[in-house]
C-alpha positions as CSV (number, residue, x, y, z in Angstrom):
1,M,-12.9,31.3,31.3
2,E,-12.5,28.4,28.9
3,A,-9.6,26.0,29.4
4,K,-7.0,26.3,26.7
5,A,-6.8,23.2,24.5
6,V,-3.6,21.3,25.0
7,R,-1.9,20.4,21.7
8,E,-0.5,16.8,21.6
9,P,3.3,17.1,21.5
10,L,5.0,16.1,18.3
11,S,6.7,12.7,18.4
12,R,8.1,10.2,15.9
13,E,5.2,7.9,16.6
14,R,2.6,10.7,16.0
15,A,4.4,11.8,12.8
16,L,4.5,8.3,11.4
17,A,0.9,7.6,12.3
18,A,-0.1,10.8,10.4
19,A,2.2,9.7,7.5
20,V,0.4,6.3,7.3
21,T,-3.0,8.0,7.2
22,L,-1.9,10.3,4.4
23,V,-0.3,7.6,2.3
24,D,-3.3,5.3,2.8
25,A,-5.5,8.1,1.4
26,E,-3.4,9.5,-1.3
27,G,-0.4,7.3,-2.0
28,L,3.3,7.6,-1.5
29,K,3.6,10.4,-4.1
30,A,1.6,12.7,-1.9
31,L,4.0,12.3,1.0
32,T,6.4,15.2,1.6
33,M,7.9,16.7,4.7
34,R,6.0,19.9,4.0
35,R,2.6,18.2,3.5
36,L,3.0,16.0,6.5
37,A,3.9,19.0,8.7
38,A,0.8,20.8,7.4
39,D,-1.4,17.8,8.3
40,L,0.2,17.8,11.8
41,G,-0.2,21.5,12.2
42,V,3.6,22.1,12.8
43,E,6.4,23.7,11.0
44,A,8.2,21.5,8.5
45,M,11.6,22.0,10.2
46,S,10.2,20.6,13.5
47,L,9.8,17.2,11.8
48,Y,13.5,16.9,11.1
49,Y,14.1,16.5,14.9
50,H,12.2,13.2,14.8
51,L,12.6,12.1,11.2
52,P,15.8,13.1,9.3
53,G,14.5,14.1,5.9
54,K,12.4,12.2,3.4
55,N,14.6,9.0,3.5
56,G,14.2,8.9,7.3
57,L,10.5,9.3,6.9
58,L,10.3,6.4,4.4
59,D,12.5,4.2,6.6
60,G,10.2,5.1,9.5
61,L,7.2,4.0,7.4
62,A,8.8,0.7,6.7
63,D,9.5,0.2,10.4
64,T,5.9,1.0,11.1
65,V,4.6,-1.6,8.6
66,I,6.8,-4.3,10.1
67,D,5.7,-3.4,13.6
68,E,2.1,-3.6,12.5
69,I,2.7,-7.0,10.9
70,T,4.3,-8.3,14.1
71,T,1.3,-7.0,16.2
72,A,-1.2,-8.6,13.7
73,V,0.7,-12.0,13.9
74,A,0.7,-12.0,17.7
75,A,-3.0,-11.1,17.8
76,T,-4.0,-13.9,15.4
77,A,-1.6,-16.7,16.6
78,V,-3.2,-20.1,17.0
79,P,-2.1,-21.6,20.4
80,D,-0.4,-25.0,20.2
81,A,-0.6,-25.0,16.4
82,D,1.7,-27.2,14.3
83,W,4.4,-25.4,12.3
84,R,2.4,-25.4,9.0
85,T,-0.7,-23.9,10.6
86,S,1.3,-21.4,12.5
87,L,3.2,-20.1,9.4
88,R,0.1,-20.1,7.3
89,Q,-1.7,-17.9,9.8
90,R,1.4,-15.7,10.2
91,F,1.6,-15.1,6.4
92,L,-2.2,-14.4,6.1
93,A,-2.0,-12.0,9.0
94,A,0.8,-10.1,7.2
95,R,-1.4,-10.2,4.1
96,E,-4.2,-8.3,5.9
97,V,-1.7,-5.6,6.8
98,M,-0.6,-5.3,3.1
99,L,-4.2,-5.1,2.0
100,R,-4.8,-2.2,4.4
101,H,-1.6,-0.5,3.1
102,P,-1.3,-1.4,-0.6
103,W,1.6,1.0,-1.0
104,A,3.7,-1.1,1.5
105,P,5.0,-3.8,-0.8
106,G,6.5,-1.2,-3.1
107,L,8.0,0.7,-0.2
108,L,9.6,-2.4,1.5
109,G,11.1,-3.5,-1.8
110,S,12.7,-0.1,-2.4
111,R,14.3,0.8,0.9
112,P,18.2,0.4,1.0
113,T,18.0,-0.2,4.8
114,I,16.5,-3.1,6.7
115,P,13.6,-2.2,8.9
116,S,14.5,-2.5,12.6
117,G,12.0,-5.3,13.4
118,L,12.6,-7.5,10.3
119,F,15.4,-9.7,11.8
120,A,13.3,-10.5,14.8
121,Y,10.4,-11.3,12.5
122,Y,12.3,-13.8,10.5
123,D,14.0,-15.2,13.6
124,A,10.5,-16.1,14.8
125,I,9.8,-17.8,11.5
126,L,13.0,-19.8,11.8
127,A,12.0,-20.7,15.4
128,T,8.7,-22.1,14.1
129,L,10.4,-24.1,11.4
130,V,13.1,-25.6,13.6
131,G,10.7,-26.1,16.5
132,G,8.5,-28.1,14.0
133,G,11.4,-30.5,13.3
134,L,13.0,-29.0,10.2
135,S,16.8,-28.7,10.1
136,Y,18.5,-25.3,9.9
137,R,19.5,-26.2,6.4
138,L,16.0,-26.9,5.3
139,A,14.7,-23.9,7.2
140,H,17.2,-21.7,5.4
141,R,16.0,-23.0,2.0
142,A,12.4,-22.4,3.2
143,L,13.1,-18.7,3.8
144,H,14.4,-18.4,0.2
145,A,11.3,-20.2,-1.1
146,F,8.9,-18.0,0.9
147,G,10.5,-14.8,-0.3
148,S,8.1,-11.9,0.3
149,L,5.2,-14.2,1.0
150,A,6.3,-14.1,4.6
151,L,5.5,-10.4,4.6
152,G,2.1,-10.8,3.0
153,F,2.7,-10.1,-0.7
154,A,4.0,-11.8,-3.8
155,Q,6.6,-10.1,-5.9
156,E,5.3,-9.5,-9.4
157,V,6.9,-11.0,-12.4
158,F,5.6,-8.2,-14.5
159,S,5.4,-4.9,-12.6
160,P,5.9,-1.8,-14.7
161,A,4.6,0.5,-12.0
162,P,7.2,2.4,-9.8
163,A,7.6,1.4,-6.2
164,G,4.5,2.3,-4.3
165,G,2.5,3.0,-7.4
166,S,-0.4,1.0,-8.9
167,M,-0.4,-0.8,-12.2
168,D,-3.0,-0.1,-14.9
169,V,-4.3,-3.7,-15.2
170,G,-6.4,-2.8,-18.3
171,A,-3.5,-1.3,-20.1
172,T,-1.2,-4.2,-19.3
173,E,-3.7,-6.7,-20.6
174,A,-4.3,-4.6,-23.7
175,D,-0.5,-4.6,-24.4
176,L,-0.4,-8.4,-24.1
177,S,-3.4,-8.8,-26.3
178,A,-1.8,-6.7,-29.0
179,L,1.2,-9.1,-28.9
180,A,-1.0,-12.2,-29.0
181,A,0.7,-13.5,-32.2
182,T,4.1,-13.4,-30.6
183,L,3.2,-14.2,-27.0
184,P,0.4,-16.8,-27.4
185,H,0.9,-18.5,-24.0
186,L,1.0,-15.2,-21.9
187,T,-2.1,-14.0,-23.8
188,A,-3.9,-17.3,-23.2
189,M,-3.0,-17.1,-19.5
190,V,-4.3,-13.5,-19.1
191,E,-7.6,-14.5,-20.8
192,A,-7.9,-17.6,-18.6
193,E,-7.0,-15.9,-15.3
194,V,-9.7,-13.3,-14.7
195,H,-9.7,-12.4,-11.1
196,A,-13.1,-12.4,-9.3
197,V,-14.2,-8.9,-8.2
198,E,-14.4,-10.0,-4.6
199,D,-10.8,-11.4,-4.6
200,P,-8.5,-8.7,-3.0
201,T,-5.4,-7.9,-5.0
202,L,-2.2,-6.1,-4.4
203,G,-1.1,-6.1,-8.0
204,W,-1.9,-7.5,-11.4
205,C,-0.9,-11.0,-10.4
206,D,-1.0,-10.9,-6.6
207,S,-4.6,-11.8,-5.6
208,Q,-5.6,-13.4,-2.4
209,V,-6.5,-16.7,-4.1
210,E,-3.0,-16.9,-5.7
211,F,-1.3,-15.8,-2.5
212,T,-3.0,-18.5,-0.5
213,F,-2.4,-21.2,-3.2
214,T,1.3,-20.4,-3.2
215,V,1.6,-20.4,0.6
216,D,-0.1,-23.8,0.8
217,L,1.9,-25.2,-2.1
218,L,5.2,-24.3,-0.4
219,L,4.1,-25.5,3.1
220,D,3.0,-28.9,1.6
221,G,6.3,-29.2,-0.2
222,L,8.3,-28.4,2.9
223,A,6.4,-31.0,4.8
224,R,7.4,-33.6,2.2
225,A,11.0,-32.4,2.3
226,Q,11.0,-32.7,6.1
227,E,10.2,-36.4,5.7
228,R,13.3,-36.9,3.5
229,Q,15.7,-34.8,5.6
230,P,18.5,-36.8,7.4
């Protein structure tokens, strides 16, 4: 007699892992409690025991992304690195997570609640800055300057797409071209800044090259500010 297959019990972790897989493949718009339940082979109501509705599900996804960033940072940390190298590596590790989950920047920017691991994540950044000799005042200003770069993405200046969506780059550039007479500098910038095909992007103006440039620019500026601090 064949042994009966044992179904893995439903858990919050299993549900969120399935949600990440679904959203990676089809985007946030495809994520519903009913669809997730079907993918897991369970009744939709059973999900509510672990995730209280769609908002609870989205909050859980945000928690999962922060946990993944924290794990990636720990795995790529450079032992005995100076503060600039350490933070640079941290931000680039977070960037790799965002590139795996391009829906994550929109999700993190839209949640009304703070993901559970976010305070600890930023506390570690502060520890790196202060441990490197920056005052708490300068470290505080650094956090403001870093913004979302610390989480691996740059907030777009022009981002007409809804949270979690993707922007039609061609349509946006066409709109600007049509306004060339009234927006000469924006049009010239778009024409000059053509992203290389191999340069990974998370948005119209959030490429890997631009992300790394901005991180390095801020770290260099902080190092100069450190020299001037009392």
